[in-house]
N, C-alpha and C positions, 0 to 999 in steps of 0.2 A: 049810704052806708059808709061809715068811716073805717078805713083800714089803717092801722098804725104799724109801721115797720120800725122796730127798734134796731139799734146798731146801724142806722142808715148811713153813717159816714164811712163804714167799711165797704170793701169791694163787693161782698155778697149783697149787702143791703142796697147798694146803688143799683146793682143788676136787678134786684127784685122790683124796685120802683120803676125802672125802665120797662120791665116785663109787664107790670100792672098797667102802665100807660099804653103799651102796645096792645093790651087786651081790651082797651077802651074804657078803663076805669077813669072817671073824671078826675082831673088833677086835684080839684078841691076836695075830693073824698079821700085822698091819700095824705097821711101824716108821716113825714120823715123825721124820726126822732134820734138824736145823737148828741154826743158831748160837744163836738166842734161844729156848731151850726153854720159857721162861715164856709165850711166845705160843702154845704148843701145849697149855696146861693143860686147855683144854676137851676136846681129843681124849684126853688122858690120863684125864680123868674118865669117858670113855666106853669105856675099856679098851684104847685104842691104846698101843703101846709108844712112848715118847718118848726119843730119845737125842741128846745134843749132838754136833754135827758141823760142822767148819769145813773147807771145801774145801782150805784152805792148811795144814791140820794133819794130817799123815799118820796120827798115832796116833788122832786122833778119828775119822777116816774108817774106819780099820781096825776100830775098836771099834763104830762104827755099823753096819757091814756084817757083823758077826759073826753067823753062822748064816743069812745071807741066801740064799734060793734065786733070787729075782728082785729086780732093782734098777731103779728109774727114776732116771736121771741127768738132773735138770733143769739145763739149762745155767746156768752162773754169771752173775752180773750185772756183774762187774768186767771190763769190756772192756779187753783188753790183758794180762790175767792168766789168762784162762779156759783156755787150752790146758793149761798146767801143772796147774791145779786139776783139770781133767777127767782128766788123766793119773793123778793121785793116786787118784781114784775107780776108774778102769779097772784100775789095778794092784791095788788092794785087792779088787776084784771077782774078778780072776783068781786071787789068792792064796786067796780064799774058795771058789773053784770054783763060782761061781754058774751057774745053768742058762740065765739070760737077763739081759741088760742092755739096757734101752730108753733111748735118748737123744733128747732134744728138740732137734732140729736146726732148720734154716731151710728154707723152701720152695725147691725147685729148687736145692738146695745145690751140685749138681754142675755146674750151668750158669750160675748167676747171677754177675754181675760186681760185686755190691754189696760194699763194704768190710766191712759188718757180717757177711757170710758167711764171711770168711776164717778166723776161729777155729772156726767150725762145720765147715768143710772139713777143717781140720787135725785136729779131734777125730774126725771120721769116718775119717780115715786112721789115727789111733791105734787105733781100734776094729778096723779091718780087719787091722791088724798084730798085734793083741793075742792072738788066739786065743780071746777070750771070745765066746761066742754072743751076738749082738746084733741089735737091730731098730732101725731109724731112724724116728723120728716127726718128719717135716719139717714143722713148724708154720708156717702162714702168719701174716699180721698179726692181732693181736687187734682186734676192734671197739672194745675199751676204749682202744686207743691214741688213738682219736678222741673217744669219748664222755666220757672222763674229762677232756678238755680243754674240755668244753662251756661251763663258766662263763666262761672266758677268751675263747672264740669269740664268745659272746653279747656280752661287754663290748666286743670289738673290732668286732663287726658284720661280720666276715669271717673266712674261712679263708685261710691263706697256705701256700704250698708250692712245690715244683718238679716236681710229678708230671705236669704237662701234662694231656693227655687220657687218660693211662694208667689202667688199672683194677687193683684189688687184690681178691683173693679173701679177704676178711676173715671171721672167725667169732668167736664169743664165747669168752672164756677157758674157760668151763665146757664148751663143746663139745670143745675140745682135751683137757681133763681127762678127760672121759668116754671119749674115744678112747683115751687112754693107759691108763685102767683096763681097757677092753675087751681091749687087747693084753696087759696084765699077767696077766690071768686066763685067757687063751686058750692053746691048745696050738699047736705048730708055727709059732712066730713067728720063730725065729732065721733071719736072712738076709733078712728082708722089709724093704722100704722103702716107707713110706707118705707120699705127698704130700698134705698136709692143708690144706684151705681151704674157705671158704664156698661154698654152692651158686650164689650169684649175685654175680659181681664188680661193683664199682662204681667210678666215677671220683670225684675230689674235687668236681667240679661236682655230681654226684648226691648226694654227702654233704651239700653245702651246701643243696641243695634239700630233702633230708629234714629237716635241722635247721630250715629255714624253715617247713616244713609242721607240724612238731611243736611249735614255739614261737610261731608267729605273727609272728616277727621275720625280716625279710628278711636273709639271709646270702648273701654272694657268695664266690666262690673267686678269689683273686688268685694267679696263677702268676708266680713270680719266678725269675730266674737263680739257680742253686744258691749262688753266692757271696753274693748278697743275702739269700737265705733263711737261710743259715748265720749271717750277720751279725745278722739279726733275732732268731734263737734265742739267740745269744750275748748280745744286748742285753737279753733278759728273764731272764738268769741261767743259761742252759744252758752248761756248760763248753765252751770253744771246740772242743776236739778232738771232743767228742761231737756238737756242733752240726754239724760238718762231716760226720760219719757219718750223721746224720739227713738232711741235705740230699742226700748221696750216695744214701741209700736211696730218696728221692723220685725221683731220676733212674732208679733201678732200676725203680720203679713205672712210670715213663714208658716204659721199654723193654719192660715186660711181665714182669719178673723175678718178680713176686709173683702171677702168674696161675696158678691151679691148676684143672684140669678133670677130675681123675681120679675124683671122687665118693667117694674113700676115706673122708673124714670122715663123710659122710652114712651110708655103709654101716657103719662101725664103731659109730656111736652109735645106729643104727637108727631115725633120724628125720631130717627136714629140719634143716639147720643154722639157727642163729638169724639172722634177716634183719637187714639194716642198719636198716630201718624199726623193727623191734621194739626193737633196742638203743637207737636214738636216742630213741624215744618214752619208753622207761623212764628213760633218763637225764634227759630234759627234765622228766619228772614229778618226779624227785627235786630237780632244780634249782629248780623253780617252787614246791615245797611250802614 
C-alpha cells in the first residue's frame, strides 16, 4: 500500500513520515513528496521513496501520486493560492483512483469565522464534490506557534495579542502528525471528520504564566485591539496582509473558535496530548542552553 505524504519537506510532513515508520509501515511503501527533495535525503537513505512535487505544477503532482492508494494532503503555506493548489492534488488523486485522501484542515472549519479558515472551507467543499473518498483532519493550533517565538517573547518581556481571555486547544505538531499516521493506516476512515486539539485549553495569560515559571522571568500578556496588534506584527516584519490574518485569528480565539473538546486527538494517538507546560519547558531549556 503506497502512502503519499505531500508537503513532506515541512515540519508536519517530516513528523508524519516518522510516525508512519514508527507504526511499522515499510519505508518503501511511503512516498515523501515535496519541492526541495534534497531536504528529504535522510528519509531516502532509510528507504522512503522521495519524489519532487510542487502544488502549482500539475505534472509533478500527478507523478508524485502515481500508484498511490492513500494520500495525506497537507495544506499549502501560500495563503491566497491554496484552494487552486489543493484542487490540483484532489484532481490527481481522483485520476489515480486513490482509496483515501486525508486533508489537514482547521479546527471547527464549518463554524469558525476566522479569515484563515476560508481556504480550508473551500477545500473541504472541493473534496465533498470530488467523489474522492476523504477524511478531514481539522487541526487546532500548534503549541510551536508560541514556543518558537520564545526568544522574542523573553526579549520583550511580554506577550502581545488580541485573544482576550479566550482559550485555545493547542497541541504539539508531533501529536497532530501521529494522529494523521493513525488515520492513514486504519480502515474505514472515509467520510470521517476529526476535530483535533489538545486535552487542556489555555488562555494567553496562562501561556505567559507558564513562560514565567519555566524561565524565571516575569512575562505579562498585553491584550491589544486587533488593529494595533496587526500594526505591531507588521512593524517587526510580518507582511501586512498576513499580520491582519493573524490578528483576526486572535479574535477567533477570543470567540472560542479554536476550542476543541472532542478528545479525538487523544484517542487517535493513544495517549494524553503534549501539555502547554511540557512544550514551554522544553523550549525554555533550548533557549537557555
